C-alpha positions as MATLAB code, in Angstrom:
seq = 'MKTTPYNTGKVKIGEHYEPPKYVEYDSDMLELQSYLIGDPRVINRRYWANKIALILSLFVLLVVLLASNK';
ca = [
      99.249   96.626   74.445;
      99.482   93.839   77.050;
     100.023   90.485   74.954;
      98.709   87.496   76.626;
     101.512   84.981   77.020;
      99.305   81.926   75.804;
      96.142   81.889   73.499;
      94.330   78.897   72.956;
      91.523   80.333   71.246;
      88.819   80.138   73.796;
      91.252   80.420   77.070;
      93.837   83.381   77.642;
      96.466   81.269   79.736;
      98.256   83.897   82.091;
      96.167   86.938   81.043;
      95.682   88.285   84.512;
      99.427   87.218   85.729;
     101.356   89.573   87.505;
     105.205   88.849   88.339;
     105.440   88.830   92.161;
     106.921   92.047   93.227;
     110.606   91.961   94.869;
     110.803   92.669   98.425;
     114.278   92.717  100.018;
     114.653   91.710  103.894;
     118.184   92.583  104.471;
     118.398   93.147  108.563;
     120.571   96.312  107.568;
     118.308   97.940  104.955;
     115.191   97.236  107.476;
     117.189   98.877  110.354;
     117.929  102.110  108.366;
     114.767  102.387  107.006;
     113.338  102.256  110.730;
     115.524  104.981  111.190;
     114.769  107.019  108.443;
     110.915  106.520  108.265;
     110.446  106.553  112.116;
     109.691  102.959  113.595;
     106.967  102.957  115.987;
     108.758  100.366  118.028;
     111.829  102.448  117.839;
     110.273  105.940  118.828;
     107.869  103.778  121.777;
     111.221  102.724  123.089;
     112.793  106.306  123.040;
     110.123  107.660  124.369;
     110.125  105.017  127.387;
     113.956  105.528  127.928;
     113.790  109.460  128.229;
     110.690  109.363  130.468;
     112.720  106.540  132.721;
     115.689  108.764  132.350;
     113.916  111.950  133.498;
     112.474  110.369  136.700;
     115.899  108.572  138.047;
     117.321  112.195  137.739;
     114.550  113.638  139.689;
     114.727  111.091  142.179;
     118.416  111.437  142.327;
     118.191  115.047  142.833;
     115.379  114.747  145.182;
     117.642  112.531  147.720;
     120.632  114.856  147.405;
     118.482  117.946  148.220;
     117.094  115.920  151.136;
     120.358  114.477  152.187;
     122.189  118.186  152.087;
     119.168  119.370  154.466;
     120.046  117.534  157.481;
];
């Protein structure tokens, strides 16, 4: 049973009080969690980096193939 911190007889002071939850804001911890959970920003960055790398490699391959045909 939850006991009320202070009871005046009419008013129960602190009856619905909940202590604040502890939240860690350490940058290393948040970065590690983003890798483990799969942060959408990281996933989106990797997606576009892979797309750009694919397009660049296809462009280079096309230039090499067209240059070898001359």
